[in-house]
C-alpha positions in Angstrom: 104.8 59.6 139.2 104.4 63.3 140.1 104.1 65.6 137.1 105.3 63.0 134.5 102.9 64.6 132.0 102.7 68.1 133.3 102.2 70.8 130.7 103.9 74.1 130.2 106.1 75.2 133.1 108.2 78.4 133.4 112.0 78.2 133.4 112.5 74.5 133.8 116.1 73.3 133.9 116.8 69.8 132.6 118.9 67.7 135.0 120.3 64.5 133.4 121.8 62.2 135.9 123.9 59.6 134.0 126.3 56.9 135.3 129.4 59.2 135.3 128.2 62.8 135.3 125.4 65.3 135.9 124.4 67.6 133.1 122.1 70.7 133.6 120.6 72.6 130.7 118.1 75.5 130.4 116.5 76.6 127.1 114.3 79.5 126.1 112.1 79.7 123.0 111.4 82.9 121.1 110.1 83.6 117.6 110.3 79.9 116.7 113.9 79.5 117.7 115.5 77.9 120.8 118.3 79.5 122.7 120.6 77.8 125.3 120.4 80.0 128.4 122.6 77.9 130.7 124.7 74.7 130.6 127.2 72.9 132.9 128.2 69.4 133.7 129.9 67.9 136.7 131.6 64.5 137.0 130.3 61.9 139.5 132.6 59.9 141.8 132.9 56.2 141.0 129.8 54.1 142.0 127.6 57.1 142.8 125.3 55.5 140.2 125.1 51.7 140.0 123.0 50.0 137.3 121.2 53.3 136.6 120.1 53.7 140.3 121.5 56.3 142.7 123.6 54.6 145.4 125.2 57.8 146.9 122.6 60.4 147.4 124.9 63.1 148.8 127.5 62.7 146.0 124.8 63.1 143.3 123.1 66.0 145.1 126.5 67.8 145.5 127.3 67.3 141.8 124.0 68.8 140.8 124.5 71.7 143.2 128.0 72.4 141.7 126.7 72.1 138.1 123.7 74.4 138.8 126.1 77.0 140.4 128.5 77.0 137.5 125.6 77.2 134.9 124.5 80.5 136.5 120.9 79.6 135.9 118.1 81.4 137.7 115.6 78.5 137.2 114.5 76.9 140.4 112.3 74.1 138.9 114.0 71.0 137.5 112.9 68.3 135.0 114.5 64.9 135.8 114.2 61.5 134.0 114.2 57.9 135.0 115.6 55.1 132.7 113.2 53.3 130.4 114.0 50.0 132.1 112.7 51.4 135.4 109.3 52.3 133.9 106.3 50.2 132.8 104.3 51.9 130.1 101.1 50.6 128.6 98.4 52.0 126.3 94.8 51.3 127.5 91.4 52.3 126.1 88.7 54.2 128.0 85.4 55.7 127.1 85.8 59.2 125.7 82.7 60.3 127.7 84.5 60.0 131.0 85.8 63.2 132.7 89.5 63.4 133.8 88.5 62.7 137.4 86.5 59.7 136.4 89.3 58.4 134.2 91.8 58.8 137.1 89.6 56.9 139.5 89.1 54.1 137.0 92.8 53.9 136.0 93.9 53.6 139.7 91.2 51.1 140.4 92.3 48.9 137.5 96.1 49.6 137.7 96.9 46.3 139.4 96.0 44.6 136.1 99.0 46.3 134.4 101.6 46.7 137.1 103.4 43.7 138.7 104.2 45.6 141.9 102.1 46.6 145.0 100.4 49.8 144.1 101.5 51.5 147.4 105.2 51.1 146.1 104.5 52.7 142.7 104.4 56.2 141.3 101.7 56.3 138.6 100.7 58.8 135.9 98.7 58.9 132.7 97.9 61.0 129.6 95.2 61.0 127.0 96.9 60.3 123.6 93.8 60.9 121.4 90.9 58.9 119.8 91.4 55.2 119.8 91.7 53.4 116.4 90.9 50.1 118.2 87.8 50.8 120.2 84.9 53.0 119.0 84.0 56.1 121.2 87.2 55.6 123.2 90.5 57.3 123.8 93.9 55.8 124.1 95.5 56.4 127.5 99.3 56.2 128.0 99.9 54.7 131.5 103.3 55.0 133.1 104.4 53.5 136.4 107.7 53.4 138.2 108.8 52.3 141.7 108.3 55.3 144.0 111.9 54.8 145.5 113.4 55.4 142.0 111.5 58.7 141.6 112.0 59.9 145.2 115.8 59.4 145.1 116.1 61.5 142.0 113.8 64.2 143.5 115.9 64.2 146.7 119.0 64.7 144.7 117.8 67.9 143.0 116.2 69.2 146.2 119.7 68.9 147.8 120.7 71.5 145.2 117.8 73.8 146.2 115.8 72.9 143.2 112.1 71.7 143.0 111.5 68.6 141.0 108.7 70.0 138.9 108.7 67.3 136.2 109.6 63.6 136.2 110.0 62.2 132.7 111.2 58.9 131.0 114.5 58.9 129.1 112.9 57.4 126.0 110.4 60.3 125.8 113.2 62.8 126.2 115.1 61.3 123.3 111.9 61.4 121.2 111.3 65.0 122.0 114.9 66.1 121.3 114.9 64.2 118.0 112.7 67.0 116.6 115.8 69.2 116.7 117.7 66.7 114.4 115.2 66.0 111.7 116.4 68.9 109.5 119.9 67.5 109.6 118.9 64.1 108.1 119.7 64.1 104.4 117.6 62.0 102.1 114.1 61.3 100.9 111.4 59.3 102.7 113.2 59.0 106.0 110.6 57.4 108.2 112.4 55.0 110.6 115.5 56.3 112.5 117.7 54.4 115.0 119.1 56.6 117.8 122.0 54.9 119.6 123.0 56.6 122.8 126.4 55.2 123.7 127.2 56.3 127.2 129.9 55.3 129.7 128.4 52.0 130.7 125.1 51.6 128.8 124.0 51.7 125.2 120.4 52.6 124.6 118.8 52.0 121.2 115.6 54.0 120.5 113.9 53.5 117.2 111.6 56.2 116.0 109.0 55.8 113.2 107.6 59.0 111.8 109.0 60.8 114.9 107.4 58.5 117.5 109.3 56.0 119.7 108.3 52.4 118.8 111.2 50.5 120.4 113.7 50.9 123.2 116.4 48.5 124.4 119.3 49.0 126.8 122.5 47.0 126.7 125.5 47.0 129.1 128.2 48.4 126.9 129.9 51.8 126.7 132.9 54.0 126.6 134.3 52.8 130.0 135.5 49.7 128.1 137.9 51.9 126.1 139.2 53.3 129.4 139.7 49.8 130.8 141.5 48.8 127.5 143.9 51.8 128.0 144.5 50.9 131.6 145.4 47.3 130.7 147.5 48.2 127.7 149.6 50.9 129.3 149.4 50.1 133.0 147.6 53.3 134.0 145.2 54.0 136.8 141.6 54.8 135.8 142.1 58.5 136.5 145.3 58.5 134.4 143.7 56.6 131.5 140.7 58.9 131.5 142.9 62.0 131.4 145.2 60.6 128.7 142.2 59.6 126.6 140.7 63.2 126.8 144.1 64.9 126.3 145.1 62.6 123.4 148.4 62.0 125.4 148.9 58.3 124.5 151.6 56.2 122.8 151.9 56.0 119.0 150.4 52.5 118.9 147.1 53.6 120.7 145.2 54.2 117.4 146.0 50.8 115.9 146.2 48.6 119.1 143.4 50.1 121.3 141.2 52.6 119.5 140.6 50.7 116.3 139.6 47.4 118.0 137.3 49.4 120.3 135.7 51.1 117.3 135.0 47.7 115.8 133.5 46.6 119.0 131.1 49.6 119.0 130.1 48.9 115.4 129.4 45.3 116.3 127.2 46.4 119.3 125.3 48.8 117.0 124.7 46.0 114.5 123.7 43.5 117.2 121.2 46.0 118.8 119.6 46.6 115.4 119.3 42.9 114.8 117.4 42.5 118.1 115.0 45.2 116.9 114.5 43.6 113.4 113.9 40.2 115.0 111.2 41.5 117.3 109.3 43.8 114.9 107.9 44.0 111.4 110.9 46.2 110.3 113.8 44.8 108.3 115.8 48.0 108.1 116.1 51.6 109.2 116.5 54.7 107.0 119.0 56.6 109.2 121.3 56.0 112.2 121.9 58.8 114.8 124.8 58.3 117.2 124.5 60.0 120.6 126.2 59.8 123.9 129.8 60.8 124.8 131.3 57.7 123.1 129.8 58.7 119.7 132.3 61.5 119.4 135.2 59.0 118.8 136.9 60.0 115.5 135.7 58.0 112.5 133.1 56.1 114.5 130.2 57.4 112.4 132.0 56.6 109.2 132.7 53.1 110.4 129.0 52.5 111.3 127.8 53.9 108.0 130.2 51.7 106.0 129.4 48.6 108.0 125.6 48.9 108.0 125.2 50.6 104.7 122.9 53.2 106.4 123.5 57.0 106.5 124.8 57.9 109.9 125.4 61.2 111.8 126.5 62.3 115.2 123.7 64.0 117.2 124.0 67.8 117.7 120.6 69.1 119.0 122.1 72.7 119.2 122.9 73.0 115.5 120.3 75.7 114.9 120.2 77.3 118.4 121.6 80.6 119.6 123.6 80.7 122.8 123.4 83.2 125.7 126.6 84.9 126.8 126.7 82.7 129.9 127.2 79.5 127.9 130.7 78.2 127.1 130.3 77.5 123.3 133.3 75.1 123.0 132.2 73.1 126.0 128.7 72.8 124.7 129.9 71.7 121.3 132.1 69.0 122.8 129.3 67.7 124.9 126.5 68.1 122.4 126.2 64.4 121.4 125.7 63.4 125.1 123.0 66.0 125.7 119.9 64.5 124.0 118.2 63.6 127.3 119.1 66.9 128.9 117.7 68.7 125.9 114.5 66.7 125.9 114.1 67.5 129.6 114.7 71.2 129.1 112.1 71.2 126.2 109.4 70.3 128.8 109.1 74.0 129.4 107.4 74.4 126.0 105.1 71.4 125.8 
């Protein structure tokens, strides 16, 4: 996996390819503070992404090209991410006396023990995590592997927009990195375990972080598209009409009670169910805080409903709360999209690792 763990790179632009849109984001960092240098998003045509995989290369590449153009960034290197479900990660131990080259040779020689695919079909990378608590005189190595085709199609898409794919990351790592920007917004004492629920158009991803480190990730097929489909059925609208009416707030008087409120209840149920899966597969019985991310999280009263139902403090993600903005950035657009930009933000932060 080329450059998965690359260190500091100049002027990287984060390119987040989701199921319904492409989002590009560039950050700078001066005197301990981040600034948003460039931002734009571009919708994708239906079925350009199917089950988190690119199915229409040209459509995705063209959307990236348009978003990059509108953002007016001068960056030419991109950071892209693959979904956690597409990646195998494993921590292995190796002697601390080995050089990097020796570690690389040994990891690749033994990789077939950890990866259930032919090695010629896999992009592979690794990073030393530090001294091992399990094996004396050893270090923990984080190994990450993904099918080469998954990586290559994303690289091809950004290259279509005249960008170089300088970094390939994993969405869960991006969420963990961007979470650093939210920690000051969490009110309360002894907040150690936080559930981040990214509710997108078609997929909800639960990431649980303990002391700032990702310990659990689970993806579930559920998202804001269900609300669009509910509107289509209730009012006999096309998908385009339903989407536009939802965004404009131009719907009949019974929309709140007959469509939006049942959908909010469905979201709360999915959040609760996702957390129950986590509790049943770990030693944890609760979380200290819930963060809602993704475009669906901005639905009015959703955070309040989740907090009331779960009895856990809940907020909507805004990684830009303490950032300044360059004059190129549309402040209102960025504020509206902020909850859906955790992954893009984590990618853009790769410039400062």
